[in-house]
C-alpha angles and dihedrals in degrees: 000000000000115000112237118245096235140104118281098192098250095179092238131093148176096308094046114114132219089255089052096057091045095053106128095009117120114206096174108143093018122118121211127190112206119184110206088020094147103061139046117336090351091063090046088054092050093052093048094046089049091051089053091056102264126139104230125205113202115197109197140184089209101046097178093050090049094050090052092046095052097039109133096020110122121242097007126135129184128215133172123267133155108190091201092061116067090198089058092047089052092047093053091046093050093049092049095047091048088064090063092224126143122238111221097175130023114186113190096206105143119098150138127236135208094336124169114272106292133171125211134180112352093357098296118161102257101230093052090044097048103034096041119008096046091051093044090053093045095053093045093049090048094045096112091058093041092050093051088049093054090205138119138293115210123196115197107219127163142224080259086087085084088071097069144359120212110304096221093180094051113013094159095049093239091153099057132329128242114177096208096046089049090052092047092050089052093050090049087052090055091056094045090048092057091046094055097036090055091052091052100039106040093086086062092053094256120123131191135210140178130203151176111240096200128246112312129164103234137137086285087088094057093112094055119093112239090241091057092056090045092053091047088056095242097119140008125243089276093054097252115145116260103172108094094203093063114118131213117252089256090055091043090054094050099083095052092047090047092051090049095050117015116127087209090071097056110133091014133101149134095069135121117238137197135176091012096302138080107278126236122247106264116253094212143358093278097036128113115258130046126321118236091236088067098049101041105126092211091053089049093051091049092049090049090052090048092048091050092051093047095047104029088228128115122147092192106054 
């Protein structure tokens, strides 16, 4: 049965923190993999999951930085992973599978935003490759451990998905690059990935979700010139936040942790969440909620097929 894209009254909201949504939830004996779990909202999620008793694996492109960031957090281990390099993704997955452990939660939190035109691998546009294809490959390669864990996969998307659907005629932006359209396409891909993964995986007891964490000032903005953020009204000339809706990292981590653990979501999946609840379907292109181009099951299946062709990886064929 398809989970409706509408609020369920979680009791939490935009200002809830990751610790708030985990109150009373015991994750002892559970293992979570959190990409990007050493910076921004990913680090806040790592801390909260650890406090709830989980063992957290943090795959990191900058291993030294990750180890320094998570120092002192209980039950956390760091390994190497570059999502823009399929060889690196395979290496991490092989090392994890060799331990024989189950994965109860996978949170795909790492990402890049609005970077200058960059090509990785066989010439893939970097935002699509890192934000989507790397995570697609990671989850598929880890599937034996995820299936045994019978847990949840959570893809961190963004309201930025409104900026672009999948550009089927030019997915890799070979006919002109636009950093925000490329970011939007990658965030739409995150939502579509969760839609189709849930359809494929639910018979195995695994459910998938996507989400918008809210606006948060974190290292994700590292590619944006300060003046661009000043002009957008996000910060002042000294770098101080101006946008009143911005969340703290702990608040920004709440929705991904809620999607990964909430008992209210038992038996549900394939939906896009925001502010610690299932989001409504957007009424228009600039409305809150999730755009229909990101939840279309046919588009989701088409993206899965394309991702399998590009990476050569598909755990469900």
